C-alpha angles and dihedrals in degrees: 000000000000142000130253097356140033140166091292097054115120122200145166131220115229111208089022097160094061116105095248092045093050090056093043091052091052091050093051094047091050098047124096112326089343123272118261097242098174099179149343131227128216117146111242095019100090112149098028125107137212114211088336094311110127117238124220136187094231141021089240090061091050091051091048092049091049090051097228146020119329115218102214151002135211108211117207102157123127116280095253090061101035097096092053091048093049093046089051091052094047093046089054095055102266108151102188122047121183110195113202095172118104133200093046113158111260093235091056091051092049091052092048092051091048092053091046089054091050090050094046089243133130133231123204112197145320106220092022139123097226137231135318134190104195116251090356116066144332126202110199135005095303112141093010121238115015095252091054094044089052090058096049102039126055131168115266150111104294124095114207126204122177140173088209121066095207093046090053086066094039093055093043091049090051090051092046092052088055093050096259113126127195131246093201132342120207128192100204099185137256102245126113091248119038136167101240127027130195092265093048091055096044096082089057093052090042089058093048110095092201094059112088101165142010130226119195133189113208142171140200116278131064131037102262094112092054088049090051092049091052092048094050092049096044094047098039089229117218091210122091109224126208119191137192117206115205124196100036089153089070090079087072093048108056116202095019125127129190136191104342133048089234095062095081108123108219099171146355092281089060095057123108094239093051092048092049090052093050092048092048091051088057092052095257112142115224112207120218091215134019090237089065094058101085094053092048091048092050090049093049094046090049091051091056095052 
């Protein structure tokens, strides 16, 4: 099993004729059994194709050509046009939107998330690499070219959630090398406002019989870890969670940010040390090094058997 996507998931790529999107489309088509990319959208490019995927001017045209609802969209358009693209997808019945684009204004992101909630849809990102179900399908640039993704990701019992796209693959590769495959890996994005947090994805993993543990990569800044800790406690989660906290040095450098827009520490609750304490109180183990994660996961899974 998996969460969010599977071998039947259909999706489009908005901004498909851009250089990054052309490569992303190829990667998705080549991975696993081959993603069902049923169309691409770039205004003014109707009638063209990208790796055999037909291109349309609008999402509505793509839906009409497909002959029914389309499950998802990968949005790769420039930040100034991202909100319009996401609104167009949601208004045409798309229920899962993966936003690769970064540097989108916060207000635009907030409005996109609000509309998705109203439409009973879900946003992953922005500033993310997407979702992968090992050996089955990937939606986004996660893992890179298919041959590389196949080396890093293998089927198994561990769900992976990460604020960093690259670290999603790094952690999954570390698990794979230790004989621990992944059920689904999700790059949720590194911006201050994102569509789906750790806690918002937990019920999906909780309901997936294949998933036996969760590994998360997290950073200083924001309150998502506190939200996760509250969710785990309130719901008596069956899943052991192992976390890695990057950027611990930031506690000694107030006001500094690194890497992602979401790593700005605005108060004591945002610091690495405070987050580690909150996670530990909820029974979430925080590894000192990524290399320690597989052994901790095996130990925690074994303890639940």
